[in-house]
C-alpha positions as CSV (number, residue, x, y, z in Angstrom):
1,X,18.7,18.7,6.7
2,X,17.3,15.9,5.4
3,X,15.6,15.9,2.2
4,X,12.3,13.9,2.2
5,X,12.1,11.5,-0.9
6,X,8.7,11.5,-2.8
7,X,7.9,8.1,-0.8
8,X,7.6,9.3,2.2
9,X,5.0,12.2,1.2
10,X,3.0,9.9,-0.4
11,X,1.0,8.7,2.6
12,X,0.0,12.4,3.6
13,X,-1.1,12.9,0.1
14,X,-3.2,9.8,-0.2
15,X,-4.7,10.5,3.0
16,X,-5.5,14.1,2.0
17,X,-7.0,12.7,-0.8
18,X,-9.3,9.9,0.9
19,X,-10.5,12.8,3.1
20,X,-11.5,14.6,0.0
21,X,-12.9,12.1,-1.8
22,X,-15.5,11.1,1.2
23,X,-16.2,14.5,1.6
24,X,-16.6,15.4,-2.4
25,X,-19.1,12.1,-2.4
26,X,-20.6,13.3,0.7
27,X,-21.9,16.3,-0.9
28,X,-22.1,14.9,-4.7
29,X,-19.5,17.0,-6.3
30,X,-17.0,14.1,-7.0
31,X,-15.4,14.4,-10.2
32,X,-15.4,11.9,-12.9
33,X,-11.2,11.8,-12.9
34,X,-11.2,11.6,-9.3
35,X,-14.2,9.3,-9.2
36,X,-12.0,6.8,-11.8
37,X,-8.8,7.3,-9.4
38,X,-10.2,6.3,-6.4
39,X,-12.4,2.9,-7.9
40,X,-8.3,2.2,-9.6
41,X,-6.8,1.9,-5.8
42,X,-6.5,-2.1,-4.5
43,X,-8.9,-1.8,-1.7
44,X,-12.1,-0.2,-1.1
45,X,-11.5,-0.4,2.8
46,X,-10.4,2.6,3.3
47,X,-12.8,4.7,1.5
48,X,-15.9,2.8,3.5
49,X,-14.1,3.5,6.6
50,X,-13.7,7.1,6.1
51,X,-17.2,7.3,5.2
52,X,-18.4,5.6,8.2
53,X,-16.4,7.9,10.2
54,X,-17.6,11.1,7.8
55,X,-21.1,10.1,8.5
56,X,-20.6,9.4,12.5
57,X,-19.1,13.0,13.0
58,X,-22.2,14.5,10.5
59,X,-25.0,12.5,12.5
60,X,-23.1,13.9,16.0
61,X,-22.9,17.6,14.4
62,X,-26.6,17.0,13.8
63,X,-27.2,16.0,17.4
64,X,-25.3,18.3,19.3
65,X,-27.1,21.1,17.4
66,X,-30.7,20.0,18.2
67,X,-29.9,19.3,21.6
68,X,-28.4,23.0,21.6
69,X,-31.2,24.5,20.1
70,X,-34.3,22.6,22.0
71,X,-32.5,22.7,25.1
72,X,-34.9,24.4,27.9
73,X,-33.0,27.2,29.7
C-alpha cells in the first residue's frame, strides 16, 4: 500500500478550510485566528469565487422554499 505524503493531503485540507472559512463568514462567526490565516493567503480569488457560489446556492434554496410554500395545489 502506498503511503500518502503530507503534500498530497494538503489540497483537500485547503478546500475544506476554504469551505469552512466561507461558511463561517456567511454566518458571521469567523474566529480572529482563522480570519488572519485567510488574509495571509496569496490570492483572494478562491474566497471570492467560493463566496459567490455559496450565495448562489443560498438564493437557490430560498427560491425553492418559497416556490414550494406558495405553490397552488
